[in-house]
Gaussian input, Z-matrix of N, CA and C with variables (Angstrom, degrees):
# hf/3-21g

backbone

0 1
 N
 C     1     B1
 C     2     B2     1     A1
 N     3     B3     2     A2     1     D1
 C     4     B4     3     A3     2     D2
 C     5     B5     4     A4     3     D3
 N     6     B6     5     A5     4     D4
 C     7     B7     6     A6     5     D5
 C     8     B8     7     A7     6     D6
 N     9     B9     8     A8     7     D7
 C    10    B10     9     A9     8     D8
 C    11    B11    10    A10     9     D9
 N    12    B12    11    A11    10    D10
 C    13    B13    12    A12    11    D11
 C    14    B14    13    A13    12    D12
 N    15    B15    14    A14    13    D13
 C    16    B16    15    A15    14    D14
 C    17    B17    16    A16    15    D15
 N    18    B18    17    A17    16    D16
 C    19    B19    18    A18    17    D17
 C    20    B20    19    A19    18    D18
 N    21    B21    20    A20    19    D19
 C    22    B22    21    A21    20    D20
 C    23    B23    22    A22    21    D21
 N    24    B24    23    A23    22    D22
 C    25    B25    24    A24    23    D23
 C    26    B26    25    A25    24    D24
 N    27    B27    26    A26    25    D25
 C    28    B28    27    A27    26    D26
 C    29    B29    28    A28    27    D27
 N    30    B30    29    A29    28    D28
 C    31    B31    30    A30    29    D29
 C    32    B32    31    A31    30    D30
 N    33    B33    32    A32    31    D31
 C    34    B34    33    A33    32    D32
 C    35    B35    34    A34    33    D33
 N    36    B36    35    A35    34    D34
 C    37    B37    36    A36    35    D35
 C    38    B38    37    A37    36    D36
 N    39    B39    38    A38    37    D37
 C    40    B40    39    A39    38    D38
 C    41    B41    40    A40    39    D39
 N    42    B42    41    A41    40    D40
 C    43    B43    42    A42    41    D41
 C    44    B44    43    A43    42    D42
 N    45    B45    44    A44    43    D43
 C    46    B46    45    A45    44    D44
 C    47    B47    46    A46    45    D45
 N    48    B48    47    A47    46    D46
 C    49    B49    48    A48    47    D47
 C    50    B50    49    A49    48    D48
 N    51    B51    50    A50    49    D49
 C    52    B52    51    A51    50    D50
 C    53    B53    52    A52    51    D51
 N    54    B54    53    A53    52    D52
 C    55    B55    54    A54    53    D53
 C    56    B56    55    A55    54    D54
 N    57    B57    56    A56    55    D55
 C    58    B58    57    A57    56    D56
 C    59    B59    58    A58    57    D57
 N    60    B60    59    A59    58    D58
 C    61    B61    60    A60    59    D59
 C    62    B62    61    A61    60    D60
 N    63    B63    62    A62    61    D61
 C    64    B64    63    A63    62    D62
 C    65    B65    64    A64    63    D63
 N    66    B66    65    A65    64    D64
 C    67    B67    66    A66    65    D65
 C    68    B68    67    A67    66    D66
 N    69    B69    68    A68    67    D67
 C    70    B70    69    A69    68    D68
 C    71    B71    70    A70    69    D69
 N    72    B72    71    A71    70    D70
 C    73    B73    72    A72    71    D71
 C    74    B74    73    A73    72    D72
 N    75    B75    74    A74    73    D73
 C    76    B76    75    A75    74    D74
 C    77    B77    76    A76    75    D75
 N    78    B78    77    A77    76    D76
 C    79    B79    78    A78    77    D77
 C    80    B80    79    A79    78    D78
 N    81    B81    80    A80    79    D79
 C    82    B82    81    A81    80    D80
 C    83    B83    82    A82    81    D81
 N    84    B84    83    A83    82    D82
 C    85    B85    84    A84    83    D83
 C    86    B86    85    A85    84    D84
 N    87    B87    86    A86    85    D85
 C    88    B88    87    A87    86    D86
 C    89    B89    88    A88    87    D87
 N    90    B90    89    A89    88    D88
 C    91    B91    90    A90    89    D89
 C    92    B92    91    A91    90    D90
 N    93    B93    92    A92    91    D91
 C    94    B94    93    A93    92    D92
 C    95    B95    94    A94    93    D93
 N    96    B96    95    A95    94    D94
 C    97    B97    96    A96    95    D95
 C    98    B98    97    A97    96    D96
 N    99    B99    98    A98    97    D97
 C   100   B100    99    A99    98    D98
 C   101   B101   100   A100    99    D99
 N   102   B102   101   A101   100   D100
 C   103   B103   102   A102   101   D101
 C   104   B104   103   A103   102   D102
 N   105   B105   104   A104   103   D103
 C   106   B106   105   A105   104   D104
 C   107   B107   106   A106   105   D105
 N   108   B108   107   A107   106   D106
 C   109   B109   108   A108   107   D107
 C   110   B110   109   A109   108   D108
 N   111   B111   110   A110   109   D109
 C   112   B112   111   A111   110   D110
 C   113   B113   112   A112   111   D111
 N   114   B114   113   A113   112   D112
 C   115   B115   114   A114   113   D113
 C   116   B116   115   A115   114   D114
 N   117   B117   116   A116   115   D115
 C   118   B118   117   A117   116   D116
 C   119   B119   118   A118   117   D117
 N   120   B120   119   A119   118   D118
 C   121   B121   120   A120   119   D119
 C   122   B122   121   A121   120   D120
 N   123   B123   122   A122   121   D121
 C   124   B124   123   A123   122   D122
 C   125   B125   124   A124   123   D123
 N   126   B126   125   A125   124   D124
 C   127   B127   126   A126   125   D125
 C   128   B128   127   A127   126   D126
 N   129   B129   128   A128   127   D127
 C   130   B130   129   A129   128   D128
 C   131   B131   130   A130   129   D129
 N   132   B132   131   A131   130   D130
 C   133   B133   132   A132   131   D131
 C   134   B134   133   A133   132   D132
 N   135   B135   134   A134   133   D133
 C   136   B136   135   A135   134   D134
 C   137   B137   136   A136   135   D135
 N   138   B138   137   A137   136   D136
 C   139   B139   138   A138   137   D137
 C   140   B140   139   A139   138   D138
 N   141   B141   140   A140   139   D139
 C   142   B142   141   A141   140   D140
 C   143   B143   142   A142   141   D141
 N   144   B144   143   A143   142   D142
 C   145   B145   144   A144   143   D143
 C   146   B146   145   A145   144   D144
 N   147   B147   146   A146   145   D145
 C   148   B148   147   A147   146   D146
 C   149   B149   148   A148   147   D147
 N   150   B150   149   A149   148   D148
 C   151   B151   150   A150   149   D149
 C   152   B152   151   A151   150   D150
 N   153   B153   152   A152   151   D151
 C   154   B154   153   A153   152   D152
 C   155   B155   154   A154   153   D153
 N   156   B156   155   A155   154   D154
 C   157   B157   156   A156   155   D155
 C   158   B158   157   A157   156   D156
 N   159   B159   158   A158   157   D157
 C   160   B160   159   A159   158   D158
 C   161   B161   160   A160   159   D159
 N   162   B162   161   A161   160   D160
 C   163   B163   162   A162   161   D161
 C   164   B164   163   A163   162   D162
 N   165   B165   164   A164   163   D163
 C   166   B166   165   A165   164   D164
 C   167   B167   166   A166   165   D165
 N   168   B168   167   A167   166   D166
 C   169   B169   168   A168   167   D167
 C   170   B170   169   A169   168   D168
 N   171   B171   170   A170   169   D169
 C   172   B172   171   A171   170   D170
 C   173   B173   172   A172   171   D171
 N   174   B174   173   A173   172   D172
 C   175   B175   174   A174   173   D173
 C   176   B176   175   A175   174   D174
 N   177   B177   176   A176   175   D175
 C   178   B178   177   A177   176   D176
 C   179   B179   178   A178   177   D177
 N   180   B180   179   A179   178   D178
 C   181   B181   180   A180   179   D179
 C   182   B182   181   A181   180   D180
 N   183   B183   182   A182   181   D181
 C   184   B184   183   A183   182   D182
 C   185   B185   184   A184   183   D183
 N   186   B186   185   A185   184   D184
 C   187   B187   186   A186   185   D185
 C   188   B188   187   A187   186   D186
 N   189   B189   188   A188   187   D187
 C   190   B190   189   A189   188   D188
 C   191   B191   190   A190   189   D189
 N   192   B192   191   A191   190   D190
 C   193   B193   192   A192   191   D191
 C   194   B194   193   A193   192   D192
 N   195   B195   194   A194   193   D193
 C   196   B196   195   A195   194   D194
 C   197   B197   196   A196   195   D195
 N   198   B198   197   A197   196   D196
 C   199   B199   198   A198   197   D197
 C   200   B200   199   A199   198   D198
 N   201   B201   200   A200   199   D199
 C   202   B202   201   A201   200   D200
 C   203   B203   202   A202   201   D201
 N   204   B204   203   A203   202   D202
 C   205   B205   204   A204   203   D203
 C   206   B206   205   A205   204   D204
 N   207   B207   206   A206   205   D205
 C   208   B208   207   A207   206   D206
 C   209   B209   208   A208   207   D207
 N   210   B210   209   A209   208   D208
 C   211   B211   210   A210   209   D209
 C   212   B212   211   A211   210   D210
 N   213   B213   212   A212   211   D211
 C   214   B214   213   A213   212   D212
 C   215   B215   214   A214   213   D213
 N   216   B216   215   A215   214   D214
 C   217   B217   216   A216   215   D215
 C   218   B218   217   A217   216   D216
 N   219   B219   218   A218   217   D217
 C   220   B220   219   A219   218   D218
 C   221   B221   220   A220   219   D219
 N   222   B222   221   A221   220   D220
 C   223   B223   222   A222   221   D221
 C   224   B224   223   A223   222   D222
 N   225   B225   224   A224   223   D223
 C   226   B226   225   A225   224   D224
 C   227   B227   226   A226   225   D225
 N   228   B228   227   A227   226   D226
 C   229   B229   228   A228   227   D227
 C   230   B230   229   A229   228   D228
 N   231   B231   230   A230   229   D229
 C   232   B232   231   A231   230   D230
 C   233   B233   232   A232   231   D231
 N   234   B234   233   A233   232   D232
 C   235   B235   234   A234   233   D233
 C   236   B236   235   A235   234   D234
 N   237   B237   236   A236   235   D235
 C   238   B238   237   A237   236   D236
 C   239   B239   238   A238   237   D237

   B1=1.4417
   B2=1.5264
   B3=1.2945
   B4=1.4645
   B5=1.5293
   B6=1.3401
   B7=1.4632
   B8=1.5299
   B9=1.3073
   B10=1.4525
   B11=1.5275
   B12=1.3185
   B13=1.4705
   B14=1.5209
   B15=1.3299
   B16=1.4580
   B17=1.5184
   B18=1.3100
   B19=1.4636
   B20=1.5270
   B21=1.3139
   B22=1.4684
   B23=1.5270
   B24=1.3144
   B25=1.4602
   B26=1.5164
   B27=1.3327
   B28=1.4602
   B29=1.5127
   B30=1.3135
   B31=1.4589
   B32=1.5236
   B33=1.3220
   B34=1.4561
   B35=1.5161
   B36=1.3127
   B37=1.4520
   B38=1.5168
   B39=1.3259
   B40=1.4617
   B41=1.5216
   B42=1.3223
   B43=1.4653
   B44=1.5279
   B45=1.3281
   B46=1.4574
   B47=1.5257
   B48=1.3332
   B49=1.4598
   B50=1.5209
   B51=1.3262
   B52=1.4673
   B53=1.5238
   B54=1.3452
   B55=1.4572
   B56=1.5180
   B57=1.3305
   B58=1.4680
   B59=1.5323
   B60=1.3462
   B61=1.4636
   B62=1.5303
   B63=1.3121
   B64=1.4613
   B65=1.5152
   B66=1.3375
   B67=1.4720
   B68=1.5297
   B69=1.3070
   B70=1.4514
   B71=1.5216
   B72=1.3330
   B73=1.4544
   B74=1.5205
   B75=1.3510
   B76=1.4618
   B77=1.5321
   B78=1.3370
   B79=1.4577
   B80=1.5180
   B81=1.3213
   B82=1.4638
   B83=1.5155
   B84=1.3060
   B85=1.4509
   B86=1.5128
   B87=1.3340
   B88=1.4569
   B89=1.5188
   B90=1.2902
   B91=1.4510
   B92=1.5202
   B93=1.3101
   B94=1.4642
   B95=1.5154
   B96=1.3412
   B97=1.4485
   B98=1.5239
   B99=1.3274
   B100=1.4614
   B101=1.5205
   B102=1.3308
   B103=1.4641
   B104=1.5294
   B105=1.2992
   B106=1.4672
   B107=1.5228
   B108=1.3437
   B109=1.4594
   B110=1.5243
   B111=1.3256
   B112=1.4601
   B113=1.5195
   B114=1.3421
   B115=1.4583
   B116=1.5135
   B117=1.3337
   B118=1.4622
   B119=1.5276
   B120=1.3214
   B121=1.4581
   B122=1.5258
   B123=1.3160
   B124=1.4682
   B125=1.5253
   B126=1.3359
   B127=1.4622
   B128=1.5280
   B129=1.3107
   B130=1.4566
   B131=1.5247
   B132=1.3318
   B133=1.4549
   B134=1.5141
   B135=1.3409
   B136=1.4555
   B137=1.5266
   B138=1.3477
   B139=1.4643
   B140=1.5165
   B141=1.3315
   B142=1.4651
   B143=1.5293
   B144=1.3252
   B145=1.4644
   B146=1.5230
   B147=1.3367
   B148=1.4598
   B149=1.5213
   B150=1.3354
   B151=1.4499
   B152=1.5210
   B153=1.3308
   B154=1.4600
   B155=1.5304
   B156=1.3069
   B157=1.4640
   B158=1.5323
   B159=1.3472
   B160=1.4733
   B161=1.5272
   B162=1.3421
   B163=1.4684
   B164=1.5158
   B165=1.3173
   B166=1.4628
   B167=1.5264
   B168=1.3218
   B169=1.4683
   B170=1.5168
   B171=1.3391
   B172=1.4650
   B173=1.5201
   B174=1.3263
   B175=1.4691
   B176=1.5242
   B177=1.3329
   B178=1.4602
   B179=1.5198
   B180=1.3135
   B181=1.4664
   B182=1.5255
   B183=1.3328
   B184=1.4704
   B185=1.5235
   B186=1.2940
   B187=1.4671
   B188=1.5189
   B189=1.3212
   B190=1.4566
   B191=1.5248
   B192=1.3363
   B193=1.4645
   B194=1.5184
   B195=1.3166
   B196=1.4654
   B197=1.5099
   B198=1.3389
   B199=1.4691
   B200=1.5248
   B201=1.2986
   B202=1.4677
   B203=1.5213
   B204=1.2988
   B205=1.4678
   B206=1.5161
   B207=1.3152
   B208=1.4622
   B209=1.5231
   B210=1.2942
   B211=1.4570
   B212=1.5050
   B213=1.3016
   B214=1.4614
   B215=1.5162
   B216=1.3212
   B217=1.4679
   B218=1.5225
   B219=1.3073
   B220=1.4632
   B221=1.5165
   B222=1.3067
   B223=1.4600
   B224=1.5139
   B225=1.3196
   B226=1.4510
   B227=1.5127
   B228=1.3239
   B229=1.4650
   B230=1.5199
   B231=1.3447
   B232=1.4714
   B233=1.5269
   B234=1.3134
   B235=1.4578
   B236=1.5208
   B237=1.3450
   B238=1.4644
   B239=1.4921
   A1=107.53
   A2=114.78
   A3=121.14
   A4=108.23
   A5=116.68
   A6=121.70
   A7=109.11
   A8=115.43
   A9=121.60
   A10=107.77
   A11=117.44
   A12=120.77
   A13=112.76
   A14=118.22
   A15=120.63
   A16=113.25
   A17=118.31
   A18=122.64
   A19=109.63
   A20=116.44
   A21=120.65
   A22=109.48
   A23=114.54
   A24=121.92
   A25=108.44
   A26=116.11
   A27=119.98
   A28=108.73
   A29=115.55
   A30=122.50
   A31=109.53
   A32=115.96
   A33=120.40
   A34=108.37
   A35=115.29
   A36=121.12
   A37=106.77
   A38=117.00
   A39=120.50
   A40=109.94
   A41=114.62
   A42=120.23
   A43=108.48
   A44=116.17
   A45=119.99
   A46=109.75
   A47=116.91
   A48=121.06
   A49=113.26
   A50=116.59
   A51=118.81
   A52=112.56
   A53=116.69
   A54=120.12
   A55=114.12
   A56=116.90
   A57=119.88
   A58=108.53
   A59=117.54
   A60=119.93
   A61=111.59
   A62=115.00
   A63=121.75
   A64=108.44
   A65=117.95
   A66=118.93
   A67=111.23
   A68=115.92
   A69=122.79
   A70=108.63
   A71=117.07
   A72=121.56
   A73=108.41
   A74=116.26
   A75=122.21
   A76=108.55
   A77=116.27
   A78=122.21
   A79=109.92
   A80=116.66
   A81=122.27
   A82=106.87
   A83=117.13
   A84=119.24
   A85=109.37
   A86=113.92
   A87=120.85
   A88=107.76
   A89=115.69
   A90=120.97
   A91=110.35
   A92=115.98
   A93=121.28
   A94=107.36
   A95=116.07
   A96=120.26
   A97=109.28
   A98=116.62
   A99=120.47
   A100=111.83
   A101=118.52
   A102=121.71
   A103=111.88
   A104=117.28
   A105=120.09
   A106=109.87
   A107=117.35
   A108=118.90
   A109=110.16
   A110=115.76
   A111=119.78
   A112=111.73
   A113=116.92
   A114=121.31
   A115=108.54
   A116=116.36
   A117=117.53
   A118=109.38
   A119=117.81
   A120=119.57
   A121=110.90
   A122=115.10
   A123=120.08
   A124=109.14
   A125=117.06
   A126=118.86
   A127=110.51
   A128=115.73
   A129=121.38
   A130=110.08
   A131=116.88
   A132=122.83
   A133=108.77
   A134=117.01
   A135=122.30
   A136=108.70
   A137=118.25
   A138=120.21
   A139=113.58
   A140=119.07
   A141=120.11
   A142=111.89
   A143=117.54
   A144=121.09
   A145=112.36
   A146=118.24
   A147=122.50
   A148=110.55
   A149=115.83
   A150=120.95
   A151=108.31
   A152=115.21
   A153=119.09
   A154=109.63
   A155=115.49
   A156=120.93
   A157=109.94
   A158=117.45
   A159=120.42
   A160=110.92
   A161=116.85
   A162=119.81
   A163=110.97
   A164=117.20
   A165=120.84
   A166=110.58
   A167=116.93
   A168=120.18
   A169=111.18
   A170=118.55
   A171=121.54
   A172=111.41
   A173=116.59
   A174=120.63
   A175=110.16
   A176=116.44
   A177=119.83
   A178=111.63
   A179=117.80
   A180=119.44
   A181=110.44
   A182=117.81
   A183=120.64
   A184=110.75
   A185=117.12
   A186=120.06
   A187=111.74
   A188=116.84
   A189=120.17
   A190=111.46
   A191=117.47
   A192=121.18
   A193=111.84
   A194=117.85
   A195=121.56
   A196=109.60
   A197=117.04
   A198=118.59
   A199=110.58
   A200=114.23
   A201=119.25
   A202=109.06
   A203=116.18
   A204=120.08
   A205=109.72
   A206=116.59
   A207=116.87
   A208=109.96
   A209=115.54
   A210=119.57
   A211=109.36
   A212=115.27
   A213=120.47
   A214=108.49
   A215=117.05
   A216=118.07
   A217=109.48
   A218=115.47
   A219=119.73
   A220=109.05
   A221=114.46
   A222=118.98
   A223=109.55
   A224=115.36
   A225=120.95
   A226=108.34
   A227=116.52
   A228=120.36
   A229=111.97
   A230=117.04
   A231=119.14
   A232=109.03
   A233=115.61
   A234=122.12
   A235=108.37
   A236=113.39
   A237=116.66
   A238=111.13
   D1=129.56
   D2=-179.36
   D3=-116.90
   D4=128.28
   D5=-179.05
   D6=-105.21
   D7=134.40
   D8=177.82
   D9=-89.99
   D10=120.46
   D11=-177.06
   D12=-79.87
   D13=-11.49
   D14=-177.76
   D15=-107.67
   D16=-15.06
   D17=-178.87
   D18=-133.14
   D19=162.07
   D20=178.04
   D21=-86.80
   D22=63.12
   D23=-175.77
   D24=-137.52
   D25=145.98
   D26=167.94
   D27=-135.73
   D28=158.21
   D29=-173.91
   D30=-123.59
   D31=142.96
   D32=174.02
   D33=-115.63
   D34=121.02
   D35=177.60
   D36=-107.48
   D37=128.55
   D38=-177.58
   D39=-145.94
   D40=172.25
   D41=179.57
   D42=-136.68
   D43=161.46
   D44=178.12
   D45=-82.60
   D46=-174.44
   D47=-175.32
   D48=-63.96
   D49=-26.30
   D50=-179.43
   D51=-89.43
   D52=0.16
   D53=178.32
   D54=93.73
   D55=-0.16
   D56=178.88
   D57=-75.38
   D58=135.25
   D59=-178.15
   D60=-68.06
   D61=140.18
   D62=173.98
   D63=-93.95
   D64=162.63
   D65=178.29
   D66=-58.69
   D67=143.70
   D68=179.35
   D69=-65.38
   D70=127.65
   D71=179.03
   D72=-97.84
   D73=133.78
   D74=-176.01
   D75=-115.85
   D76=132.54
   D77=-178.68
   D78=-128.15
   D79=143.29
   D80=170.30
   D81=-94.69
   D82=144.66
   D83=176.96
   D84=-128.45
   D85=152.57
   D86=177.61
   D87=-133.35
   D88=157.09
   D89=179.48
   D90=-73.81
   D91=136.17
   D92=176.63
   D93=-92.20
   D94=121.14
   D95=179.35
   D96=-106.21
   D97=165.04
   D98=-178.59
   D99=-71.15
   D100=-14.22
   D101=-179.88
   D102=-79.99
   D103=-17.96
   D104=-177.62
   D105=-81.64
   D106=140.55
   D107=176.24
   D108=-69.33
   D109=145.40
   D110=-178.65
   D111=-72.57
   D112=-32.17
   D113=179.08
   D114=-127.74
   D115=150.23
   D116=176.13
   D117=-67.55
   D118=152.27
   D119=-179.51
   D120=-63.35
   D121=147.78
   D122=-179.93
   D123=-68.39
   D124=147.04
   D125=177.91
   D126=-63.86
   D127=152.41
   D128=-178.67
   D129=-65.39
   D130=129.49
   D131=179.34
   D132=-92.41
   D133=121.88
   D134=179.48
   D135=-112.69
   D136=99.61
   D137=-176.28
   D138=-64.49
   D139=-18.22
   D140=179.96
   D141=-69.76
   D142=-13.44
   D143=-179.98
   D144=-85.76
   D145=-0.38
   D146=-174.94
   D147=-125.09
   D148=161.12
   D149=174.38
   D150=-118.11
   D151=161.19
   D152=179.74
   D153=-81.78
   D154=166.53
   D155=177.74
   D156=-60.93
   D157=-41.04
   D158=179.17
   D159=-61.26
   D160=-42.65
   D161=178.24
   D162=-62.78
   D163=-41.51
   D164=179.18
   D165=-63.89
   D166=-45.22
   D167=179.46
   D168=-62.61
   D169=-38.37
   D170=176.93
   D171=-63.43
   D172=-44.24
   D173=179.41
   D174=-61.93
   D175=-45.41
   D176=-178.92
   D177=-66.19
   D178=-39.75
   D179=-179.80
   D180=-67.41
   D181=-36.40
   D182=176.43
   D183=-64.47
   D184=-40.54
   D185=179.56
   D186=-66.71
   D187=-34.37
   D188=179.60
   D189=-71.79
   D190=-25.65
   D191=178.49
   D192=-73.92
   D193=-30.16
   D194=-178.40
   D195=-71.32
   D196=142.38
   D197=176.85
   D198=-68.59
   D199=150.33
   D200=178.83
   D201=-67.09
   D202=151.08
   D203=177.02
   D204=-62.37
   D205=134.51
   D206=177.07
   D207=-66.38
   D208=139.58
   D209=178.51
   D210=-95.27
   D211=143.01
   D212=178.39
   D213=-82.74
   D214=137.24
   D215=175.98
   D216=-66.09
   D217=143.50
   D218=178.93
   D219=-68.63
   D220=136.24
   D221=179.01
   D222=-76.45
   D223=143.26
   D224=178.46
   D225=-75.66
   D226=115.49
   D227=-176.23
   D228=-101.08
   D229=4.48
   D230=-179.71
   D231=-75.81
   D232=141.56
   D233=178.06
   D234=-97.29
   D235=141.27
   D236=177.63
   D237=-87.16

């Protein structure tokens, strides 16, 4: 890890398993203050986008009661 004393940047120099150097990775850093939240806020949960287990089971049981779509026999495409 290489720290830049004149800029808010640090560099990571690394190599692969065979010892060949990988491209230098460059990162910007900022000071963490006590006013910043430690984790980003959780995404908004919208319960209207979901169904209950009972609703799902009802839907599945209704689908199982319906007969399967009849399949069309494959047409014979061989030429005589």
